[in-house]
Legacy VTK file of the C-alpha trace (Angstrom):
# vtk DataFile Version 3.0
C-alpha trace
ASCII
DATASET POLYDATA
POINTS 156 float
0.000 0.000 0.000
1.434 3.370 -1.005
1.780 6.351 1.300
-0.767 8.232 -0.813
-3.333 5.446 -0.480
-2.718 5.212 3.271
-3.146 8.989 3.676
-6.332 8.941 1.579
-7.725 6.110 3.703
-6.846 7.934 6.938
-8.450 11.139 5.676
-11.552 9.195 4.665
-11.875 7.700 8.139
-11.450 11.149 9.729
-14.070 12.640 7.395
-16.640 9.896 8.065
-15.966 10.135 11.799
-16.525 13.894 11.980
-19.250 14.304 9.306
-21.982 13.901 11.897
-20.715 17.032 13.678
-21.502 19.417 10.797
-25.243 19.760 11.408
-25.144 20.363 15.191
-22.141 22.679 14.791
-23.884 24.818 12.146
-27.013 24.832 14.326
-24.989 26.049 17.323
-23.270 28.744 15.242
-26.620 30.000 13.926
-28.181 30.132 17.394
-25.213 31.724 19.126
-24.835 34.583 16.648
-28.584 35.093 16.358
-28.938 35.313 20.146
-26.237 37.991 20.380
-27.914 40.212 17.798
-31.457 39.549 19.049
-30.441 40.738 22.524
-29.001 43.908 21.040
-32.052 44.545 18.865
-34.429 43.934 21.749
-32.474 46.339 23.943
-32.717 49.004 21.237
-36.493 48.553 20.881
-36.989 48.486 24.648
-35.467 51.926 25.070
-35.944 53.706 21.764
-35.070 57.156 23.123
-31.647 55.902 24.222
-31.213 54.157 20.895
-31.898 57.363 18.984
-29.542 59.269 21.257
-26.749 56.743 20.654
-27.226 56.902 16.891
-27.209 60.697 17.001
-24.237 61.139 19.325
-22.138 57.994 19.520
-22.530 55.793 16.427
-21.317 57.262 13.158
-23.162 55.332 10.451
-22.059 56.511 7.016
-24.622 57.616 4.391
-27.690 57.355 6.657
-29.370 59.807 8.974
-29.199 58.776 12.632
-32.932 57.988 12.656
-32.736 55.854 9.508
-29.608 54.112 10.791
-31.355 53.311 14.093
-34.372 51.827 12.311
-32.279 49.895 9.783
-29.851 48.563 12.385
-32.558 47.548 14.822
-34.623 45.906 12.082
-31.578 43.959 10.923
-30.825 42.865 14.486
-34.367 41.545 14.899
-35.266 40.095 11.476
-32.040 38.397 10.328
-31.513 36.485 13.605
-35.029 35.022 13.463
-34.374 33.796 9.926
-31.023 32.432 11.067
-32.551 30.562 14.012
-35.252 28.835 11.989
-32.885 28.338 9.077
-35.020 30.064 6.459
-33.198 31.964 3.715
-30.225 31.232 5.916
-27.456 32.363 3.614
-29.249 35.661 2.948
-29.782 36.099 6.697
-26.098 35.384 7.368
-25.106 37.890 4.694
-27.521 40.504 6.080
-26.321 39.994 9.638
-22.738 40.209 8.397
-23.590 43.620 6.936
-25.094 44.683 10.276
-21.951 43.461 12.037
-19.616 45.306 9.648
-21.656 48.508 9.919
-21.602 48.241 13.701
-17.810 48.033 13.636
-17.537 50.913 11.159
-19.954 53.142 13.033
-18.326 52.527 16.396
-14.731 52.096 15.198
-13.541 55.149 17.111
-14.201 53.160 20.279
-13.771 49.525 19.177
-10.272 50.087 17.856
-9.167 51.989 20.940
-6.856 50.485 23.499
-8.756 48.447 26.054
-11.514 47.338 23.677
-9.763 44.284 22.223
-12.382 41.901 23.624
-15.231 43.928 22.141
-13.760 43.968 18.637
-12.859 40.299 19.117
-16.550 39.519 19.565
-17.326 41.146 16.220
-14.550 39.094 14.577
-15.983 35.931 16.141
-19.525 36.703 14.966
-18.241 37.540 11.509
-16.332 34.268 11.311
-19.306 32.188 12.454
-21.561 33.976 9.966
-19.025 33.320 7.209
-19.043 29.603 8.051
-22.858 29.526 7.819
-22.771 31.568 4.608
-20.297 29.199 2.964
-21.530 25.843 4.284
-25.244 26.592 4.659
-27.515 26.009 7.627
-27.158 22.245 7.975
-29.981 19.728 8.117
-31.549 21.185 11.291
-33.146 24.074 9.438
-36.102 24.843 7.217
-33.719 25.326 4.292
-32.047 21.988 5.032
-35.418 20.246 5.292
-36.515 21.713 1.967
-33.245 20.631 0.329
-33.738 17.072 1.558
-37.373 17.030 0.349
-36.345 18.312 -3.087
-33.584 15.711 -3.220
-36.187 12.984 -2.609
-38.433 14.400 -5.311
-41.148 15.627 -2.942
LINES 1 157
156 0 1 2 3 4 5 6 7 8 9 10 11 12 13 14 15 16 17 18 19 20 21 22 23 24 25 26 27 28 29 30 31 32 33 34 35 36 37 38 39 40 41 42 43 44 45 46 47 48 49 50 51 52 53 54 55 56 57 58 59 60 61 62 63 64 65 66 67 68 69 70 71 72 73 74 75 76 77 78 79 80 81 82 83 84 85 86 87 88 89 90 91 92 93 94 95 96 97 98 99 100 101 102 103 104 105 106 107 108 109 110 111 112 113 114 115 116 117 118 119 120 121 122 123 124 125 126 127 128 129 130 131 132 133 134 135 136 137 138 139 140 141 142 143 144 145 146 147 148 149 150 151 152 153 154 155
């Protein structure tokens, strides 16, 4: 048996052994990121006056008025996570939430990139990475999208 054949066989065993992890891992990624943004969106809705104040004075969203930025950001933080959780239009939801995440970093960069805020910017990097994984690999089987894909594959 050649080294190449042995390596291929070992890689095949590793792939079959870990394949079952993909669906629960994607599910956990979707839920974790969605929960973080849902909490933020809910907080914004719960105290709209403070939200408007922050968008007027603290967050610097390019191209949008503070009021429009507050509405758009809050809507994104509430709608995209729900889609992500149930796994419906998952890749679009991951892309939309990625945009919300990037805009949050841009609009608050004067603070996030300051000394002492490494953990805060690290959270945005983590969320972005998890969203990228979902965007590239899809939602997994534990999702409405995954269920539809399986039904289509069976001809239903």
